[in-house]
C-alpha positions as CSV (number, residue, x, y, z in Angstrom):
1,X,23.3,11.4,-20.1
2,X,20.3,9.1,-21.2
3,X,17.1,8.4,-18.9
4,X,18.5,4.8,-17.6
5,X,22.0,6.6,-16.8
6,X,20.2,9.6,-15.0
7,X,17.9,6.9,-13.0
8,X,21.1,5.1,-11.8
9,X,22.5,7.7,-10.7
10,X,19.7,9.1,-8.8
11,X,19.8,5.4,-7.0
12,X,23.2,5.8,-6.2
13,X,23.0,9.3,-4.9
14,X,20.2,8.3,-2.4
15,X,22.2,5.2,-1.3
16,X,25.1,7.6,-0.3
17,X,22.8,9.8,1.4
18,X,20.9,7.0,3.4
19,X,24.1,5.1,4.5
20,X,25.1,8.7,6.0
21,X,22.1,8.9,7.9
22,X,21.9,5.3,9.1
23,X,25.5,5.8,10.1
24,X,24.7,8.4,12.3
25,X,22.0,6.6,13.9
26,X,24.3,3.3,14.3
27,X,27.3,5.4,16.0
28,X,24.8,5.7,19.2
29,X,25.1,1.8,19.2
30,X,28.5,1.6,18.8
31,X,29.1,4.2,21.5
32,X,27.1,2.1,24.1
33,X,28.9,-1.0,25.8
34,X,27.6,-3.1,22.8
35,X,28.7,-3.1,19.1
36,X,25.9,-2.8,16.4
37,X,26.1,-6.7,15.5
38,X,25.4,-7.3,19.3
39,X,22.6,-5.1,19.5
40,X,20.8,-6.4,16.5
41,X,21.3,-10.0,17.6
42,X,19.6,-8.8,21.1
43,X,16.9,-7.2,19.2
44,X,16.0,-10.2,17.2
45,X,16.1,-12.4,20.1
46,X,13.7,-9.9,22.1
47,X,11.4,-9.7,19.0
48,X,11.3,-13.9,18.7
49,X,11.9,-15.4,21.9
50,X,13.5,-18.4,21.9
51,X,14.9,-19.1,18.4
52,X,17.5,-21.4,16.3
53,X,20.6,-20.2,15.9
54,X,20.4,-21.4,12.1
55,X,17.4,-19.0,11.7
56,X,19.2,-16.1,13.5
57,X,22.0,-16.2,11.0
58,X,20.0,-16.3,8.4
59,X,17.9,-13.3,9.3
60,X,21.0,-11.2,10.1
61,X,23.0,-12.8,7.1
62,X,26.1,-13.8,9.5
63,X,28.9,-16.0,8.7
64,X,28.6,-19.4,10.7
65,X,32.1,-18.7,12.4
66,X,31.2,-14.8,13.3
67,X,27.7,-15.8,14.7
68,X,29.3,-18.5,17.1
69,X,32.1,-15.8,18.6
70,X,29.4,-13.3,18.6
71,X,26.9,-15.6,20.6
72,X,29.9,-16.8,22.9
73,X,31.0,-13.2,23.9
74,X,27.2,-12.4,24.7
75,X,26.6,-15.5,26.7
76,X,29.9,-14.8,28.5
77,X,28.3,-11.5,29.6
78,X,25.0,-13.5,31.0
79,X,22.9,-11.7,28.4
80,X,21.7,-15.1,26.6
81,X,21.8,-18.7,27.0
82,X,22.4,-21.3,24.4
83,X,20.7,-24.9,24.2
84,X,19.4,-27.7,22.1
85,X,16.3,-28.0,20.2
86,X,13.7,-30.2,22.0
87,X,12.7,-31.9,18.2
88,X,16.1,-32.2,16.8
89,X,19.3,-32.1,19.3
90,X,21.4,-31.3,16.4
91,X,20.1,-27.8,16.0
92,X,21.0,-25.1,18.7
93,X,18.8,-22.8,20.2
94,X,19.4,-19.1,21.7
95,X,17.5,-17.2,24.2
96,X,17.8,-14.2,26.1
97,X,18.4,-14.1,30.1
98,X,16.6,-11.8,31.9
99,X,19.5,-9.1,32.0
100,X,19.8,-9.7,28.3
101,X,16.0,-8.4,27.8
102,X,16.9,-5.5,30.2
103,X,19.8,-4.6,28.3
104,X,18.1,-5.1,25.1
105,X,15.3,-2.5,26.7
106,X,17.6,0.1,27.5
107,X,19.4,-0.4,23.5
108,X,15.9,0.2,22.1
109,X,15.0,3.1,24.2
110,X,18.2,4.9,23.1
111,X,17.5,4.0,19.4
112,X,13.8,5.3,19.9
113,X,15.1,8.8,21.3
114,X,17.5,9.0,18.2
115,X,14.9,8.3,16.0
116,X,12.7,11.0,17.9
117,X,15.5,13.3,17.4
118,X,15.8,12.9,13.8
119,X,12.3,13.4,12.9
120,X,12.0,16.4,15.5
121,X,14.3,18.2,12.7
122,X,11.4,17.8,10.4
123,X,7.9,19.6,10.2
124,X,4.9,17.3,10.6
125,X,4.0,17.6,7.1
126,X,7.6,16.4,6.2
127,X,7.6,13.7,8.4
128,X,4.3,12.1,6.9
129,X,6.0,12.7,3.5
130,X,9.3,10.9,4.9
131,X,7.3,8.0,6.2
132,X,5.3,7.6,3.1
133,X,8.4,7.6,1.0
134,X,9.8,4.8,3.2
135,X,6.6,2.8,2.9
136,X,6.9,3.0,-0.8
137,X,10.5,1.9,-0.9
138,X,9.6,-0.9,1.3
139,X,6.7,-2.1,-0.7
140,X,8.6,-1.7,-4.0
141,X,11.7,-3.5,-2.8
142,X,11.0,-5.2,0.5
143,X,9.9,-9.0,0.8
144,X,6.0,-8.6,-0.6
145,X,3.6,-11.0,1.3
146,X,2.4,-13.8,-0.5
147,X,-1.1,-13.4,0.4
148,X,-1.8,-9.5,1.1
149,X,-4.6,-8.4,3.0
150,X,-7.1,-6.8,0.6
151,X,-10.2,-5.4,2.3
152,X,-13.1,-3.2,0.8
153,X,-14.2,-0.6,3.5
154,X,-16.6,2.6,3.2
155,X,-14.4,6.2,3.1
156,X,-12.7,7.6,5.9
157,X,-11.5,11.1,6.5
158,X,-9.0,12.0,3.8
159,X,-10.0,9.5,1.6
160,X,-12.2,11.6,-0.8
161,X,-9.1,13.9,-1.1
162,X,-7.3,10.6,-2.2
163,X,-9.5,9.7,-4.6
164,X,-9.3,13.2,-6.4
165,X,-5.7,13.2,-6.2
166,X,-5.0,9.9,-7.7
167,X,-7.3,10.2,-10.3
168,X,-5.4,13.5,-11.2
169,X,-2.4,11.9,-10.8
170,X,-2.9,8.7,-12.8
171,X,-4.6,10.1,-15.7
172,X,-2.3,12.8,-16.2
173,X,0.7,10.4,-16.1
174,X,-0.9,7.8,-18.2
175,X,-3.2,9.5,-20.5
176,X,-2.0,13.0,-20.5
177,X,-5.3,14.7,-19.2
178,X,-4.8,17.8,-17.7
179,X,-6.3,19.7,-14.6
180,X,-9.5,20.2,-16.1
181,X,-10.2,16.1,-15.4
182,X,-8.9,16.5,-11.9
183,X,-11.4,19.0,-11.4
184,X,-14.2,17.0,-12.9
185,X,-13.4,14.2,-10.7
186,X,-13.4,16.7,-7.3
187,X,-17.1,17.8,-8.5
188,X,-18.1,14.2,-8.8
189,X,-17.1,13.6,-5.0
190,X,-18.5,16.8,-3.7
191,X,-21.8,15.8,-5.0
192,X,-21.5,12.5,-3.6
193,X,-20.6,13.7,-0.1
194,X,-23.2,16.1,-0.6
195,X,-25.8,13.7,-1.0
196,X,-24.5,11.7,2.3
197,X,-27.4,9.5,3.4
198,X,-29.1,9.2,0.3
199,X,-30.3,5.8,-0.3
200,X,-28.7,3.7,-3.2
201,X,-25.3,5.9,-2.9
202,X,-22.2,4.0,-1.6
203,X,-18.6,4.1,-2.0
204,X,-15.9,1.8,-1.5
205,X,-12.0,2.0,-0.9
206,X,-9.8,-0.8,-1.6
207,X,-7.0,-1.5,0.8
208,X,-4.2,-3.5,0.4
209,X,-2.1,-4.5,3.6
210,X,-3.4,-1.1,5.2
211,X,-2.8,1.2,2.0
212,X,-5.7,2.6,-0.3
213,X,-5.3,1.0,-3.8
214,X,-8.6,1.5,-5.5
215,X,-12.2,3.3,-5.5
216,X,-15.4,3.0,-6.9
217,X,-18.9,4.7,-6.4
218,X,-22.6,3.8,-6.9
219,X,-24.8,6.8,-7.3
220,X,-28.4,7.3,-8.4
221,X,-28.4,8.5,-12.4
222,X,-31.4,10.4,-12.1
223,X,-34.4,11.3,-10.0
224,X,-36.6,8.3,-11.2
225,X,-34.2,6.0,-9.0
226,X,-34.6,3.3,-11.7
227,X,-30.9,3.6,-12.9
228,X,-27.9,3.3,-10.9
229,X,-24.5,4.7,-12.1
230,X,-21.0,3.5,-11.5
231,X,-18.4,6.2,-11.1
232,X,-14.6,7.0,-10.4
233,X,-13.4,3.3,-10.5
234,X,-9.6,3.3,-9.9
235,X,-7.1,0.5,-9.4
236,X,-3.4,1.7,-8.5
237,X,-0.7,0.4,-10.8
238,X,0.6,-1.6,-7.8
239,X,-2.6,-3.7,-7.6
240,X,-3.5,-4.1,-11.4
241,X,-3.7,-7.9,-12.2
242,X,-4.8,-8.9,-9.1
243,X,-8.5,-9.0,-9.7
244,X,-9.4,-5.8,-7.8
245,X,-11.1,-4.1,-10.5
246,X,-13.6,-7.0,-10.9
247,X,-14.1,-7.0,-7.5
248,X,-15.0,-3.4,-7.0
249,X,-17.1,-3.4,-9.8
250,X,-19.2,-6.7,-8.9
251,X,-19.4,-5.2,-5.4
252,X,-20.8,-1.9,-7.0
253,X,-23.1,-3.9,-9.4
254,X,-24.2,-6.1,-6.0
255,X,-25.2,-3.4,-4.2
256,X,-27.2,-1.3,-7.2
257,X,-29.0,-4.8,-7.5
258,X,-30.0,-5.1,-3.9
259,X,-31.1,-1.3,-3.7
260,X,-33.8,-2.0,-6.2
261,X,-32.3,-0.5,-9.3
262,X,-33.3,-1.8,-12.6
263,X,-30.4,-0.6,-14.6
264,X,-26.9,0.3,-14.1
265,X,-24.7,2.4,-16.3
266,X,-21.3,4.1,-16.6
267,X,-19.4,6.2,-18.6
268,X,-16.0,5.8,-19.9
269,X,-13.3,6.4,-22.6
270,X,-12.9,4.5,-25.5
271,X,-9.0,4.4,-25.0
272,X,-9.4,2.6,-21.4
273,X,-9.4,-0.9,-22.9
274,X,-8.5,-2.7,-19.7
275,X,-11.7,-1.2,-18.0
276,X,-13.7,-1.6,-21.0
277,X,-13.0,-5.4,-21.1
278,X,-13.7,-5.5,-17.4
279,X,-17.2,-3.9,-17.9
280,X,-18.1,-6.6,-20.6
281,X,-16.9,-9.2,-18.8
282,X,-19.0,-8.5,-15.8
283,X,-22.0,-7.9,-18.1
284,X,-22.0,-4.5,-19.3
285,X,-23.1,-3.8,-22.9
286,X,-21.7,-0.7,-25.1
287,X,-24.9,1.7,-25.5
288,X,-23.3,4.9,-27.2
289,X,-20.2,6.9,-28.1
290,X,-19.3,10.3,-28.9
291,X,-16.2,12.1,-29.9
292,X,-15.2,14.9,-27.4
293,X,-12.4,17.5,-26.7
294,X,-11.9,17.6,-23.0
295,X,-8.8,17.7,-20.5
296,X,-6.2,18.8,-22.7
297,X,-6.9,16.3,-25.4
298,X,-8.6,16.4,-29.0
299,X,-9.0,12.8,-29.9
300,X,-11.2,11.3,-26.9
301,X,-14.3,9.2,-27.4
302,X,-16.7,8.8,-24.8
303,X,-18.8,5.9,-24.2
304,X,-21.9,5.0,-22.1
305,X,-22.2,1.2,-21.1
306,X,-25.4,-0.2,-19.4
307,X,-26.6,-3.3,-17.8
308,X,-30.1,-4.5,-16.8
309,X,-30.3,-5.7,-13.1
310,X,-33.7,-7.1,-13.3
311,X,-34.1,-10.1,-13.8
312,X,-30.9,-10.9,-12.2
313,X,-28.3,-11.5,-14.5
314,X,-25.4,-14.0,-13.7
315,X,-22.2,-12.7,-13.5
316,X,-19.5,-14.4,-16.2
């Protein structure tokens, strides 16, 4: 079996398992006074308030005839009312009655109780793993927002561990670096945390729609206080090509400049072409290079890049 066939088989196996789980959850709704389709209509109307029938059909992917019969049944039960749009009489609207809202709230409580019971079969750690996996699937296969919310913020609890973990994972997957590299990152992070409160030190975590997707640090390079060092720049694959790397670097450079440093430097590897291109565009220049054997690799070339901070230099 080739790799593609193995992956296709994995997706199909997941689909079968997921269908069984969702089917078990849906049986509770089907066993109530309302079918699954009816419950979904009530849920959408409770979430949106008054809506147009055409929009409701599109959200639930309902055939026009089936949707009409479904709404007529719920209307006969006095759970919803239909009317005409104030702006276009050709368009039909639908909204819940008080009875419909009460019914939907009861269905919602039943659904939440079922899901709580399902989660209750898992440990706390496994619940977090499950929700993280669901979030990953939703991000990769769901509808992505056109303008995702990107923020840079200081680290919070758990972020330093995330920096170490993601450096270890990404550089292992993409460049074959072994655990020694992850240990190096851990030491850099530990040194930074130990120096918490030191003037001229800062760390940024980039979040995209609430999920960490990048990091960078500014630290003092030596005891003179004249040189800043940019460290641990990371951009998740999902955020590459968005300009996030440039934003992290320019934020770090701006902080170093306003902190009074006269120069900034960084240490990287010659094979990291995307990062090197970014550093050059921002204004860094290659200062020196040296071959070395590290992290399970024998063909590496380290590089030191530098940029003067005074007088202020325009960023291209």
